N, C-alpha and C positions, 0 to 999 in steps of 0.2 A: 211931340208934347213933352216938355220938361217937367219932371216931378222932383220935389225935395225928397231925398233918400234918407234912410238910416244906413250908414256905412258900416260894413263888416271888414275889419282889418285882418288880413290873412297872415298868420305866423307859421304856416305849414301844417295846419290842422287838417286831418282827414274829414272833419265835420264842418269845415268852413261853409260849404254850400248849404249844408243842413241848417245852419244858423240863419243864413239869408232866406232860405225857404220858409222857416218858421215865421220870420218877419212878414214875408209875403202872405202867408196863411192868415195872418192877423190883419191883413188889409193895408199894409204899409209898404211902399216901394223900397227895395233894398239894392245896394250895389256892393260888390266885393272889390277892395283895393289891396294891393300887396303892401307889406309893412314898410318897404322903402319908397313908397310913393311920395312925391314931393308934397310938402306942406301947402304950397300954393294951389296945387291941383285939388287937394282935399278941401281947402277953404272955399275954393270956387264952386264946389258941389253944394255948399250951403246945407249941410245935413241937419236933420232934427236931432240926431245923436250918433254916437259911435260905439260899436261893439268890437272889442279885441278878442280874437279867436284863441283857442288853445294852440299847442304846437309841441313838437318833439324835443325842443332844446331846453337848456337850463339857463336862466337869465344871468347867472354868475359866471358862465363859461365864456372864454374868449371867443369873440365873433358871434355871440348870440344875437338873434334878430331883435333890434330895438328901434322903435319909431323916433322920428324927429320930436324932441320934447315940446316943440311949439304946438303940437296937437292938443296939449292940455290948456292952451290959451284960446281955443276956439269959442269957449263960452257955452258949449253944449254938453249934456251928460255923456259920460263914457262908462261903459260896463265891460269889465275884464272877466273872461271866462278861463279858468284853469291857468295855463301859461299867461293868458292875457291879464289875469289878476296879478300874477307875480311880476309882470312887466310894470304895472302901475306902482306896486309897492317898491320895486327896485329903483325905478326912476324918480320916485318921490322921497327917497331917503330911508326906506325901510330895509329889512334884511330877509333874504330868501336863502335857504340852505337845504342840503340833502336830508330827507326825512329818515329817521330810524325805522319807522313803520310806514311802508308805502300803502297806498289805497287804490285798489282796482276793483271796480264793480260796485255793488249796492252798499250804501252806508246810510245810517240814520242821522238826519239833520235835526238839531234841537235849536229852536228859535229863542233867543235871549230877550229881545225887545221888539216892540212894534216898529214897523218901518213901511213906507210906501211901496217898496219893492216886494214885500211879502204880505201886503195887505190882503185880507180875506182868506189867508191860508192857515192850516192847523199849526199848532205849536211844535209838532213833530211829524216828519214824513220822510220817505225814502228818496235818496238822490243817487246819481250815478257818478262815481269818482274814477279818475284815471290819472294819477300823478305820483311822482317819486320825490318831489320837493315839497317843502312846507315854508310857510311864513313864520319866522321866529320873532321878528320885531316889526310892528306896524309903523308907517310913517307918522310924523307928528300931525295931529288933527284928525286921525282916522280912529274909528271905533269898530268893535266886533258886534255883528248883529246876530250871527248864528254859528254853531259849532257842530262838529261830528266827533266821533271817538278818537280819530287820529288827526283831525284838523282843528286846531284851536281857533283858527280864523277862517271858517268855511264861507261866511258871508261878511263882507266889510263895506264901510262907506266912510266918506270924509264928512266933516261937520256941515259943509254947505249942502250936502246931498246931491252933488253933481258927479262925483266919482264913486263908482260901485265896483265890487269884485266878488266873484263866485268861484270857490275852489272846485265845484262840481260842474257837470254839463247839463244845463236846462234844456238844451236842444234835442237830446235823445229821449225816446219814448220811455226808457226805464226810469227816468226821473219823474216822480209824482209831482204834479202841478208845475212842471217845467214851462208849459205854454202860458200858464197864468203868471209866472214870474216874468217872462218876456213881455207879456201884455202889460203888466204893471210898469215895467221899464219904459215901454213905448208910450203909454197913454197917461200914466201918473207922474213919471219922472221927466220924460222928454216932451210931453204934451204934443205928440205927433198927430198928424191928420191921417185919416183913412183915404188913401189915394191910389189903391191898387186892387185889381181883380184879374182872374186868369184870362177872361175874355180879352183884356187889353193886350196880354202877351201874345195870344193867338193872332190878333190883327197885326200887331207889330212884326211878328215873324213872317206873316204872309207878305207884307209890304217890303220887308227887308230882303226876302228871297226873290221876289219878283224883280226888284231893282238890281240885285246882284247877278241874276241869271241872264236878264236881257233877252237877246234873240237866240241864245245858246240852248242846248238840250241837256237834260239831266237823266242819268240812269240811277235807279234806286236799288240798293243792295238789300233786296227783300228776303227776309227769312220766314215771314208769316207770323212772327211774334208780335206782341203788342207794340213795341218800340218802332220797328221798321214799318209796320202797317200804318200806324198813326202818322209817322213822319211822311210816308208816301201820300196819304190823304191830304196832309197839310200842304205839301209841295204841289200836289195836283191842283189844290184850290188856288195856289199862287200862279202856276205856269201852265196849267191845262195839259194839252197833248204834247207839250215839250218834255213831259216826264215819261220815261220808258222804264218800266219795272222789270227787273230780272231776278228770277228765283233760281238759285243754284242748288241742285240736289247733290250734296257732297258725299252722299253715301253714309252719313253719320246721323240720319234722322231717326225719329221714333217710329214705331209701327203705324202705318197708315197716314203718316204726317204729310207726305207730299200731296196726296189726293185732297186732304182736308185744307191745306194751305191754298192750293189752286182754286178750290171751290170758294173759299172765303174772299180771296183777292179779286176774283172775277166778279163776285157779287157786289163789290164796291165800285165797279166801273173802271178799274185800273187797267191800263194796257200792260199785259203780262207776257213775258217770254220765259220759258222753263228750259234750263240747261242741265243735262245729265252729265255730271263730272265726277261721279263716285269713284270710278277706277283710277282717275288721276290723283285724287286725294289719298286714297288708300295706298297707292303705289309709293307716294312720297312719305307716307307715315310708316312704311315697313321698317321694322327694326328700331323704331324710335320709342324710348321709354320716358325720357324727361318731359314733364308737363309743360315747361316753358318752351322747349323745342317744338313740342306738338302744336302749341298755340302759334308760334312764329310760322311754322310750316303752313298751317291752315290759313292764317292771315295773309301770308304772301301769295298762296295759291288762289285764295279768294280774289285778291286784287288782279292777279294775272288773268284769271278767267274773265273778270269784268272788263279789263282793258281789251281783251280779245273780242268780247262782244261789243264793246263800245265802237270799234272801228266800223261795225256794220250799220251804225246809226249816224246819219249826217249831223254835224254841228254839236256833237257831245263834248262838253267841257267839264261837267261836274259829276261827282259821285256822291249820292245821298246815303248816309248811314244813320241808324237809330241809336248812336252812342249816348249813354246816360252818364250822369255825374259819378255814380259809384264805380263804373268802368274806368273812368278817367283817373279818379283818385287812387284806386288800387293799382293802376299801371304807372303811378307816380307822374301823372300828367298835370298835377297841380304843383306849382313851384314851391319847393321846400318840403313836400310831403314824402313819406317813405313808400317805396315800391313793395306791393304785396304780391301781385301776379300780373302778367301781361294779358290784356284782353285783345282778341283778334282784330278788333276795329280801333284799337288805340295804340298800344306799344308794338303790335305785330305788323305794322305797315312797313312796306319797303322804303328805303331811304329815298329812292327816286320814283316818283309817280308821274304818269301822264295826265292824270285827272285831278282837279281841285275838289276838296272835300266840302260837303255841306252837312253840318251836324246840328240841326235846330234844337236838339234836346240835350246838348252836351252839359248844360248847367242844371238839368232837371232830374227828378227822381221818378221811379216807375209809377207811383200813384198820381203824380202830377201829369204824367203823360196820359194816363187813363182819363183824367179829368178833361184834358185837351181833346181826347178822342170823343168824349161825350158831347163836348161843344161842337165838334165837327160832324156828329151824327154817326160815328162808328158803332155798330151793333154790340150789345153787351157780351154776347157769347165770344166775340173776338177780344174785347177788352179784359175779360176775366181770365183769359188764358194765363197759366203760370209762366214765369220767366223760363226761357230756354236758352242756354249759352250758344253763342255763334259757333264755337267749335263742336257743338253737338255732343254726341255720345263719346267722342274721342277723349273728353276729359272726365267721363264717368266710367271709363275703363282704365283702371290704374295700371300703367305700364303700356306695353305695345298694343296697338289696335289691330285685331285680327277679325276677319269676316265671321268666323264661327262664334267669337266672343260677342260681336255686335248682335248676332241673332239671339244669343242667350239673354243679353241685357235688354233687347227690345221686348222680348216676351215677358220677362220679369217686370219691367217698368210698366208695360201695358196692363198687366194684372193689378198692380198697385193703383194706378190711376183709375182704372175701371171700378175698382172697389171704393175708392174715395168718392167718386161721383155717385155710385149706387147707394152709398150710405150717408150722403149729405155732407161729406167733409171737404170736398174739393174747393168750394168757395170760402171755407173757413181757414185754410192754410195759405200762406204766401207762396210757397213752392214745395213740391214733393217730387221725389224721383228715386230711382234705384241706381246703385253703383256696383260694378263688378270688381271684386278684389283680386289681387294677383297671387292668391294662395289657394291651396286645396286642403280639405280636411276629411278626416275619416268619418264615415257614417254607416248606417245599416238600413237597407231597404229590402223587404221581403226575405229577411234572414241572410242576406248577402252583403258582404263588406263593400262599401263604396269609397271612393277617394275622388271627391268632386269639388266644384268651385263654390265660392261664398258670395252671396248678394248682401249688400248693406242697403237698408231703406233710410231715407232722410225726408223729414217734413218739418218745416219751420213756420213760426209766426213772425211777421215783421210788417212795418208800414212803408219802409223806404229802402230796405236791403243793406243799410249801413250797420244796423245791429239786428240780431235775430235770436229767437229762443226756440228750442225744440217743442214740437206739438205733442200734447199729452193725449194720445189715443187710448181708448179702453183696451184692456188686455184681450178681450174677446175678439175685437176687430183685428188686432195685430196677429193673433193666433190664426184667424181665418185667412188672412192674406198670406202668411207664411206657409200654411198648409197648401194653399193653391199653387204658390210658386214652386215649392218642392215637388208637388205631385204632377204639375203640368209642364215645368221647364226642365227638359233633359239636360243633365250636366251640373245641376245645383243640388246640394244636399244640406245646406245650412244658410239661414238668413238671420241677420242681426239688425238692430235698430239703433241709429245714431242719436245720442242724447246730448250732443255738444252744442253750446251756444256760440254766437258770434258777437264780440270776441269771447274766447281766444281763437276759436276756429273760424274758418270762412264757411259760407253756405255750401258752395261746391267743394268737392274733395281735392280737385286740382285747379 
């Protein structure tokens, strides 16, 4: 079934899929195209409108990504976001230059005049900025709709009301009324039709997987987390018993996790094989401190173990993974985006593989996968599990991974999660965990000097993992958790709480 899309043009933004996702949330089908896509292909798609994404470049630099100018002759509205705004201004005769005062994070937007794009919104509200350039001269026929302290042209439009630009990011949750701005663009400016819901995607994925797999078999790289579990249920719906689920215990799991995962997966009727490979992983990680190297080793070992298991199953041709969009973009898997870190199931794959990958959620976010899980009937207790990285506790131990440190971290992490659940916080945070730091500090226990390790606790609020803010626990709760960890976990005499947001930090420490 062909649907008219709203096209999102990617200029290398880490948020490009988030823009497309927001459009889908509003009930309109969206597609992403790269900035150098041919004009003929874009015209053939017959879009309701076009959104230019942000990006890391500056439009005035040599080689900066710029689209075919014929895109402005499509006769449909175009909305530029951040770099996308600067592209419109630059290509239409305005001027963009380096800003004396850069803007990153929250800024106050002040609306100067009424406009369909901002209809129904307050005259002032908070937006999320991330730019080092500014518009110094608008193109002829353009006017300013709103300003911020450091952006004299924070919202602009042309006289015809067909070209719009925002210096801030409406797609991130930190922008107040961002969804309303996008809705106004879709329905008041583009006059788009509602032609999309998540159930459509589920059925399309099932049919696509069934056709691709044919008579072959698939093995699922199951971790027991939300992503791989829902992916397995989806593929099982498509190919039935041709799916063979393999759960690898890499020795880097949380306390009691192996038993919990086995119980959950078997309850879903999935065919499951458990492989104990902990010694193999720990042996290869011995002496390794660099986080990127740890991720590569774990990723490569994962694939080797899967390929070894695959030869035991006749007709296996595909490997299923629950890769999400934030994994891909942080691993620089999106053309033009900057690499943040390698994810074991994205950048950590060996160059030569004997299996083809199936990644049905590669363009989706965690909460979208949870919604798909609900459509497929996956129980809430599985869907509400916090994200857990594929490399497991290896990237929550800063530095070399040792068995004795794994035991310390498991016990500290278990206490933290146990107290979150007991006090009603587990479902209120996006992700929470403990990190073991590579330092020792002086303490005193029972009048005796100690020189022990430090645990950092991390808990964040988020909707998609692309941005996150630290969770504000009551001091009494943190005090109780810290006392339990120090009293019950031998080898720890100090606990700290991480109050960094993403950005500038990432959610995980490595």
